[in-house]
Biopython code that builds the backbone (N, CA, C, O; Angstrom):
import numpy as np
from Bio.PDB.StructureBuilder import StructureBuilder

atoms = [
    (1, "MET", "N", (149.809, 72.476, 193.466)),
    (1, "MET", "CA", (149.928, 71.610, 192.346)),
    (1, "MET", "C", (149.877, 70.140, 192.804)),
    (1, "MET", "O", (150.394, 69.798, 193.868)),
    (2, "PHE", "N", (149.256, 69.288, 192.000)),
    (2, "PHE", "CA", (149.153, 67.898, 192.385)),
    (2, "PHE", "C", (150.348, 67.139, 191.769)),
    (2, "PHE", "O", (150.618, 67.279, 190.576)),
    (3, "ARG", "N", (151.056, 66.342, 192.575)),
    (3, "ARG", "CA", (152.172, 65.578, 192.059)),
    (3, "ARG", "C", (151.892, 64.137, 192.392)),
    (3, "ARG", "O", (151.306, 63.797, 193.420)),
    (4, "ARG", "N", (152.353, 63.284, 191.449)),
    (4, "ARG", "CA", (152.230, 61.842, 191.705)),
    (4, "ARG", "C", (153.376, 61.390, 192.597)),
    (4, "ARG", "O", (154.526, 61.784, 192.402)),
    (5, "ARG", "N", (153.051, 60.566, 193.567)),
    (5, "ARG", "CA", (154.097, 60.113, 194.483)),
    (5, "ARG", "C", (154.693, 58.732, 194.077)),
    (5, "ARG", "O", (155.772, 58.376, 194.551)),
    (6, "GLU", "N", (154.015, 57.969, 193.221)),
    (6, "GLU", "CA", (154.530, 56.691, 192.859)),
    (6, "GLU", "C", (155.684, 56.832, 191.799)),
    (6, "GLU", "O", (155.644, 57.709, 190.936)),
    (7, "PRO", "N", (156.660, 55.976, 191.899)),
    (7, "PRO", "CA", (157.780, 56.037, 190.923)),
    (7, "PRO", "C", (157.296, 55.701, 189.484)),
    (7, "PRO", "O", (156.384, 54.897, 189.289)),
    (8, "VAL", "N", (157.923, 56.328, 188.522)),
    (8, "VAL", "CA", (157.565, 56.032, 187.152)),
    (8, "VAL", "C", (158.499, 54.896, 186.651)),
    (8, "VAL", "O", (159.721, 54.999, 186.751)),
    (9, "PRO", "N", (157.914, 53.850, 186.128)),
    (9, "PRO", "CA", (158.802, 52.703, 185.705)),
    (9, "PRO", "C", (159.405, 52.975, 184.376)),
    (9, "PRO", "O", (158.694, 53.143, 183.385)),
    (10, "PHE", "N", (160.744, 53.022, 184.331)),
    (10, "PHE", "CA", (161.476, 53.216, 183.111)),
    (10, "PHE", "C", (162.169, 51.976, 182.646)),
    (10, "PHE", "O", (163.095, 52.013, 181.836)),
    (11, "ALA", "N", (161.693, 50.860, 183.182)),
    (11, "ALA", "CA", (162.330, 49.590, 182.768)),
    (11, "ALA", "C", (162.104, 49.262, 181.286)),
    (11, "ALA", "O", (162.937, 48.597, 180.671)),
    (12, "PHE", "N", (160.990, 49.722, 180.711)),
    (12, "PHE", "CA", (160.705, 49.451, 179.336)),
    (12, "PHE", "C", (161.705, 50.087, 178.412)),
    (12, "PHE", "O", (161.918, 49.593, 177.305)),
    (13, "VAL", "N", (162.332, 51.177, 178.834)),
    (13, "VAL", "CA", (163.353, 51.877, 178.063)),
    (13, "VAL", "C", (164.618, 50.959, 178.004)),
    (13, "VAL", "O", (165.246, 50.796, 176.958)),
    (14, "ALA", "N", (164.942, 50.388, 179.156)),
    (14, "ALA", "CA", (166.147, 49.545, 179.259)),
    (14, "ALA", "C", (165.949, 48.251, 178.443)),
    (14, "ALA", "O", (166.906, 47.715, 177.885)),
    (15, "GLU", "N", (164.735, 47.769, 178.382)),
    (15, "GLU", "CA", (164.430, 46.495, 177.725)),
    (15, "GLU", "C", (164.079, 46.683, 176.258)),
    (15, "GLU", "O", (163.650, 45.722, 175.620)),
    (16, "ALA", "N", (164.243, 47.891, 175.686)),
    (16, "ALA", "CA", (163.849, 48.159, 174.336)),
    (16, "ALA", "C", (164.701, 47.360, 173.346)),
    (16, "ALA", "O", (164.224, 47.018, 172.264)),
    (17, "ASP", "N", (165.957, 47.057, 173.701)),
    (17, "ASP", "CA", (166.821, 46.338, 172.792)),
    (17, "ASP", "C", (166.316, 44.914, 172.529)),
    (17, "ASP", "O", (166.558, 44.365, 171.454)),
    (18, "ARG", "N", (165.632, 44.325, 173.477)),
    (18, "ARG", "CA", (165.105, 42.963, 173.296)),
    (18, "ARG", "C", (164.044, 42.934, 172.203)),
    (18, "ARG", "O", (163.846, 41.896, 171.572)),
    (19, "PHE", "N", (163.364, 44.039, 171.967)),
    (19, "PHE", "CA", (162.200, 44.004, 171.091)),
    (19, "PHE", "C", (162.558, 44.510, 169.653)),
    (19, "PHE", "O", (161.680, 44.633, 168.799)),
    (20, "ARG", "N", (163.820, 44.789, 169.420)),
    (20, "ARG", "CA", (164.221, 45.218, 168.084)),
    (20, "ARG", "C", (164.169, 44.015, 167.163)),
    (20, "ARG", "O", (164.483, 42.884, 167.534)),
    (21, "SER", "N", (163.746, 44.328, 165.917)),
    (21, "SER", "CA", (163.603, 43.247, 164.957)),
    (21, "SER", "C", (164.906, 43.014, 164.214)),
    (21, "SER", "O", (165.677, 43.953, 164.018)),
    (22, "ASN", "N", (165.166, 41.792, 163.800)),
    (22, "ASN", "CA", (166.353, 41.476, 163.073)),
    (22, "ASN", "C", (166.052, 41.429, 161.566)),
    (22, "ASN", "O", (166.886, 40.932, 160.808)),
    (23, "VAL", "N", (164.918, 41.917, 161.111)),
    (23, "VAL", "CA", (164.542, 41.961, 159.730)),
    (23, "VAL", "C", (165.059, 43.255, 159.120)),
    (23, "VAL", "O", (164.746, 44.335, 159.621)),
    (24, "ALA", "N", (165.831, 43.172, 158.063)),
    (24, "ALA", "CA", (166.374, 44.357, 157.433)),
    (24, "ALA", "C", (165.285, 45.031, 156.592)),
    (24, "ALA", "O", (164.421, 44.357, 156.032)),
    (25, "PRO", "N", (165.331, 46.365, 156.509)),
    (25, "PRO", "CA", (164.356, 47.069, 155.677)),
    (25, "PRO", "C", (164.605, 46.775, 154.205)),
    (25, "PRO", "O", (165.722, 46.442, 153.810)),
    (26, "PRO", "N", (163.582, 46.897, 153.417)),
    (26, "PRO", "CA", (163.761, 46.611, 152.003)),
    (26, "PRO", "C", (164.712, 47.638, 151.361)),
    (26, "PRO", "O", (164.754, 48.792, 151.787)),
    (27, "PRO", "N", (165.465, 47.221, 150.349)),
    (27, "PRO", "CA", (166.356, 48.182, 149.720)),
    (27, "PRO", "C", (165.561, 49.284, 148.986)),
    (27, "PRO", "O", (164.450, 49.034, 148.520)),
    (28, "PRO", "N", (166.124, 50.489, 148.885)),
    (28, "PRO", "CA", (165.385, 51.577, 148.183)),
    (28, "PRO", "C", (165.217, 51.228, 146.708)),
    (28, "PRO", "O", (166.088, 50.628, 146.077)),
    (29, "GLU", "N", (164.072, 51.626, 146.192)),
    (29, "GLU", "CA", (163.823, 51.381, 144.766)),
    (29, "GLU", "C", (164.691, 52.272, 143.899)),
    (29, "GLU", "O", (164.952, 53.429, 144.229)),
    (30, "LYS", "N", (165.135, 51.709, 142.782)),
    (30, "LYS", "CA", (165.994, 52.465, 141.877)),
    (30, "LYS", "C", (165.113, 53.415, 141.080)),
    (30, "LYS", "O", (164.056, 53.034, 140.577)),
    (31, "SER", "N", (165.577, 54.682, 140.975)),
    (31, "SER", "CA", (164.805, 55.682, 140.266)),
    (31, "SER", "C", (164.829, 55.388, 138.770)),
    (31, "SER", "O", (165.843, 54.966, 138.216)),
    (32, "SER", "N", (163.723, 55.615, 138.156)),
    (32, "SER", "CA", (163.635, 55.410, 136.699)),
    (32, "SER", "C", (164.181, 56.622, 135.993)),
    (32, "SER", "O", (164.416, 57.661, 136.609)),
    (33, "ALA", "N", (164.386, 56.488, 134.688)),
    (33, "ALA", "CA", (164.919, 57.601, 133.894)),
    (33, "ALA", "C", (163.946, 58.790, 133.895)),
    (33, "ALA", "O", (164.382, 59.941, 133.868)),
    (34, "ALA", "N", (162.653, 58.525, 133.924)),
    (34, "ALA", "CA", (161.661, 59.582, 133.927)),
    (34, "ALA", "C", (161.700, 60.371, 135.254)),
    (34, "ALA", "O", (161.551, 61.592, 135.281)),
    (35, "GLU", "N", (161.906, 59.623, 136.342)),
    (35, "GLU", "CA", (162.007, 60.333, 137.660)),
    (35, "GLU", "C", (163.258, 61.183, 137.715)),
    (35, "GLU", "O", (163.195, 62.322, 138.178)),
    (36, "ILE", "N", (164.385, 60.678, 137.265)),
    (36, "ILE", "CA", (165.603, 61.450, 137.234)),
    (36, "ILE", "C", (165.452, 62.702, 136.338)),
    (36, "ILE", "O", (165.861, 63.799, 136.716)),
    (37, "ALA", "N", (164.877, 62.518, 135.185)),
    (37, "ALA", "CA", (164.650, 63.655, 134.282)),
    (37, "ALA", "C", (163.715, 64.668, 134.917)),
    (37, "ALA", "O", (163.915, 65.874, 134.768)),
    (38, "GLY", "N", (162.701, 64.194, 135.620)),
    (38, "GLY", "CA", (161.750, 65.104, 136.245)),
    (38, "GLY", "C", (162.423, 65.890, 137.363)),
    (38, "GLY", "O", (162.173, 67.087, 137.505)),
    (39, "ARG", "N", (163.258, 65.254, 138.146)),
    (39, "ARG", "CA", (163.976, 65.994, 139.202)),
    (39, "ARG", "C", (164.926, 67.013, 138.606)),
    (39, "ARG", "O", (165.033, 68.131, 139.109)),
    (40, "TRP", "N", (165.614, 66.641, 137.543)),
    (40, "TRP", "CA", (166.538, 67.531, 136.917)),
    (40, "TRP", "C", (165.827, 68.751, 136.344)),
    (40, "TRP", "O", (166.293, 69.882, 136.480)),
    (41, "LEU", "N", (164.671, 68.494, 135.691)),
    (41, "LEU", "CA", (163.877, 69.556, 135.116)),
    (41, "LEU", "C", (163.338, 70.475, 136.204)),
    (41, "LEU", "O", (163.329, 71.693, 136.023)),
    (42, "LEU", "N", (162.903, 69.939, 137.296)),
    (42, "LEU", "CA", (162.425, 70.747, 138.397)),
    (42, "LEU", "C", (163.546, 71.637, 138.959)),
    (42, "LEU", "O", (163.324, 72.813, 139.247)),
    (43, "GLY", "N", (164.731, 71.076, 139.111)),
    (43, "GLY", "CA", (165.876, 71.916, 139.586)),
    (43, "GLY", "C", (166.251, 73.001, 138.632)),
    (43, "GLY", "O", (166.529, 74.126, 139.049)),
    (44, "VAL", "N", (166.268, 72.687, 137.326)),
    (44, "VAL", "CA", (166.561, 73.751, 136.342)),
    (44, "VAL", "C", (165.493, 74.824, 136.344)),
    (44, "VAL", "O", (165.801, 76.005, 136.183)),
    (45, "THR", "N", (164.234, 74.428, 136.525)),
    (45, "THR", "CA", (163.136, 75.398, 136.546)),
    (45, "THR", "C", (163.252, 76.350, 137.730)),
    (45, "THR", "O", (163.078, 77.560, 137.583)),
    (46, "ILE", "N", (163.544, 75.802, 138.895)),
    (46, "ILE", "CA", (163.721, 76.611, 140.101)),
    (46, "ILE", "C", (164.913, 77.578, 139.948)),
    (46, "ILE", "O", (164.802, 78.752, 140.301)),
    (47, "ILE", "N", (166.043, 77.091, 139.425)),
    (47, "ILE", "CA", (167.185, 77.945, 139.242)),
    (47, "ILE", "C", (166.888, 79.060, 138.218)),
    (47, "ILE", "O", (167.273, 80.215, 138.399)),
    (48, "ALA", "N", (166.175, 78.663, 137.117)),
    (48, "ALA", "CA", (165.831, 79.680, 136.146)),
    (48, "ALA", "C", (164.875, 80.713, 136.689)),
    (48, "ALA", "O", (164.963, 81.883, 136.317)),
    (49, "ALA", "N", (163.961, 80.316, 137.561)),
    (49, "ALA", "CA", (163.051, 81.298, 138.194)),
    (49, "ALA", "C", (163.792, 82.233, 139.103)),
    (49, "ALA", "O", (163.494, 83.427, 139.143)),
    (50, "LEU", "N", (164.756, 81.716, 139.837)),
    (50, "LEU", "CA", (165.552, 82.619, 140.685)),
    (50, "LEU", "C", (166.391, 83.579, 139.917)),
    (50, "LEU", "O", (166.465, 84.756, 140.270)),
    (51, "VAL", "N", (167.032, 83.113, 138.867)),
    (51, "VAL", "CA", (167.816, 83.987, 137.998)),
    (51, "VAL", "C", (166.921, 85.023, 137.300)),
    (51, "VAL", "O", (167.279, 86.196, 137.195)),
    (52, "GLY", "N", (165.765, 84.573, 136.830)),
    (52, "GLY", "CA", (164.825, 85.504, 136.164)),
    (52, "GLY", "C", (164.310, 86.558, 137.134)),
    (52, "GLY", "O", (164.153, 87.715, 136.743)),
    (53, "SER", "N", (164.055, 86.216, 138.323)),
    (53, "SER", "CA", (163.576, 87.202, 139.309)),
    (53, "SER", "C", (164.679, 88.211, 139.585)),
    (53, "SER", "O", (164.396, 89.396, 139.760)),
    (54, "LEU", "N", (165.933, 87.765, 139.629)),
    (54, "LEU", "CA", (167.050, 88.693, 139.814)),
    (54, "LEU", "C", (167.195, 89.623, 138.621)),
    (54, "LEU", "O", (167.419, 90.822, 138.786)),
    (55, "VAL", "N", (167.068, 89.080, 137.442)),
    (55, "VAL", "CA", (167.219, 89.909, 136.182)),
    (55, "VAL", "C", (166.149, 90.938, 136.136)),
    (55, "VAL", "O", (166.423, 92.102, 135.843)),
    (56, "LEU", "N", (164.909, 90.545, 136.420)),
    (56, "LEU", "CA", (163.795, 91.434, 136.343)),
    (56, "LEU", "C", (163.757, 92.448, 137.518)),
    (56, "LEU", "O", (163.252, 93.561, 137.376)),
    (57, "GLY", "N", (164.299, 92.035, 138.663)),
    (57, "GLY", "CA", (164.245, 92.867, 139.845)),
    (57, "GLY", "C", (165.365, 93.808, 139.967)),
    (57, "GLY", "O", (165.241, 94.786, 140.704)),
    (58, "MET", "N", (166.467, 93.596, 139.298)),
    (58, "MET", "CA", (167.630, 94.470, 139.446)),
    (58, "MET", "C", (167.331, 95.915, 138.979)),
    (58, "MET", "O", (167.772, 96.842, 139.658)),
    (59, "PRO", "N", (166.638, 96.156, 137.908)),
    (59, "PRO", "CA", (166.353, 97.573, 137.565)),
    (59, "PRO", "C", (165.528, 98.276, 138.620)),
    (59, "PRO", "O", (165.672, 99.490, 138.763)),
    (60, "ALA", "N", (164.696, 97.619, 139.349)),
    (60, "ALA", "CA", (163.895, 98.267, 140.353)),
    (60, "ALA", "C", (164.774, 98.574, 141.579)),
    (60, "ALA", "O", (164.436, 99.470, 142.353)),
    (61, "LEU", "N", (165.854, 97.879, 141.769)),
    (61, "LEU", "CA", (166.742, 98.121, 142.926)),
    (61, "LEU", "C", (167.796, 99.118, 142.649)),
    (61, "LEU", "O", (168.424, 99.580, 143.602)),
    (62, "THR", "N", (168.058, 99.501, 141.433)),
    (62, "THR", "CA", (169.081, 100.470, 141.119)),
    (62, "THR", "C", (168.526, 101.884, 141.353)),
    (62, "THR", "O", (167.338, 102.147, 141.163)),
    (63, "ILE", "N", (169.413, 102.768, 141.764)),
    (63, "ILE", "CA", (169.036, 104.169, 141.962)),
    (63, "ILE", "C", (169.425, 104.955, 140.711)),
    (63, "ILE", "O", (170.590, 104.987, 140.313)),
    (64, "ASP", "N", (168.448, 105.571, 140.118)),
    (64, "ASP", "CA", (168.705, 106.351, 138.903)),
    (64, "ASP", "C", (168.892, 107.829, 139.286)),
    (64, "ASP", "O", (167.916, 108.515, 139.588)),
    (65, "HIS", "N", (170.130, 108.316, 139.275)),
    (65, "HIS", "CA", (170.415, 109.689, 139.664)),
    (65, "HIS", "C", (170.014, 110.689, 138.613)),
    (65, "HIS", "O", (169.738, 111.843, 138.943)),
    (66, "SER", "N", (169.969, 110.287, 137.346)),
    (66, "SER", "CA", (169.666, 111.219, 136.268)),
    (66, "SER", "C", (168.191, 111.698, 136.313)),
    (66, "SER", "O", (167.910, 112.860, 136.018)),
    (67, "SER", "N", (167.287, 110.827, 136.670)),
    (67, "SER", "CA", (165.852, 111.275, 136.690)),
    (67, "SER", "C", (165.568, 112.185, 137.873)),
    (67, "SER", "O", (164.708, 113.057, 137.752)),
    (68, "THR", "N", (166.230, 112.038, 138.993)),
    (68, "THR", "CA", (166.017, 112.928, 140.100)),
    (68, "THR", "C", (166.585, 114.299, 139.864)),
    (68, "THR", "O", (166.011, 115.293, 140.309)),
    (69, "SER", "N", (167.735, 114.378, 139.151)),
    (69, "SER", "CA", (168.341, 115.670, 138.868)),
    (69, "SER", "C", (167.522, 116.480, 137.860)),
    (69, "SER", "O", (167.439, 117.704, 137.962)),
    (70, "THR", "N", (166.911, 115.783, 136.877)),
    (70, "THR", "CA", (166.123, 116.531, 135.875)),
    (70, "THR", "C", (164.844, 117.016, 136.512)),
    (70, "THR", "O", (164.367, 118.090, 136.144)),
    (71, "GLN", "N", (164.262, 116.293, 137.440)),
    (71, "GLN", "CA", (163.047, 116.776, 138.119)),
    (71, "GLN", "C", (163.344, 117.977, 138.924)),
    (71, "GLN", "O", (162.548, 118.916, 138.942)),
    (72, "GLU", "N", (164.493, 117.997, 139.618)),
    (72, "GLU", "CA", (164.860, 119.184, 140.433)),
    (72, "GLU", "C", (165.169, 120.376, 139.554)),
    (72, "GLU", "O", (164.822, 121.504, 139.904)),
    (73, "SER", "N", (165.822, 120.150, 138.407)),
    (73, "SER", "CA", (166.115, 121.286, 137.547)),
    (73, "SER", "C", (164.924, 121.875, 136.933)),
    (73, "SER", "O", (164.842, 123.091, 136.759)),
    (74, "GLN", "N", (163.919, 120.991, 136.572)),
    (74, "GLN", "CA", (162.687, 121.513, 136.006)),
    (74, "GLN", "C", (161.923, 122.301, 137.049)),
    (74, "GLN", "O", (161.312, 123.316, 136.716)),
    (75, "ALA", "N", (161.936, 121.866, 138.305)),
    (75, "ALA", "CA", (161.200, 122.563, 139.348)),
    (75, "ALA", "C", (161.882, 123.909, 139.657)),
    (75, "ALA", "O", (161.214, 124.889, 139.987)),
    (76, "SER", "N", (163.207, 123.941, 139.545)),
    (76, "SER", "CA", (163.878, 125.224, 139.813)),
    (76, "SER", "C", (163.672, 126.209, 138.661)),
    (76, "SER", "O", (163.658, 127.419, 138.889)),
    (77, "GLN", "N", (163.512, 125.719, 137.436)),
    (77, "GLN", "CA", (163.265, 126.594, 136.298)),
    (77, "GLN", "C", (161.904, 127.207, 136.362)),
    (77, "GLN", "O", (161.736, 128.325, 135.876)),
    (78, "GLY", "N", (160.948, 126.575, 136.910)),
    (78, "GLY", "CA", (159.600, 127.022, 136.935)),
    (78, "GLY", "C", (159.470, 128.254, 137.885)),
    (78, "GLY", "O", (158.544, 129.047, 137.716)),
    (79, "HIS", "N", (160.340, 128.416, 138.833)),
    (79, "HIS", "CA", (160.192, 129.525, 139.798)),
    (79, "HIS", "C", (160.948, 130.698, 139.334)),
    (79, "HIS", "O", (160.954, 131.733, 140.001)),
]
sb = StructureBuilder()
sb.init_structure("model")
sb.init_model(0)
sb.init_chain("A")
sb.init_seg("    ")
for serial, (resi, resn, name, xyz) in enumerate(atoms, 1):
    if name == "N":
        sb.init_residue(resn, " ", resi, " ")
    sb.init_atom(name, np.array(xyz, "f"), 0.0, 1.0, " ", f" {name:<3s}", serial, name[0])
structure = sb.get_structure()
């Protein structure tokens, strides 16, 4: 492997404080009523979608013991 033998100058890291600006960033813009309502509506929509997927998905996750017992009893009656 090839390695560089010269030292790497890290003086620029130590001198970084000298180059910092004293200008403050602009204040954040105040959200309008439409932006606040839009964020609120988006949050409600996402929560409603999660709740709806749970409501619609719960019947598929439940185990129905009555349907399996009737299928077994019908199969045993046929023999």
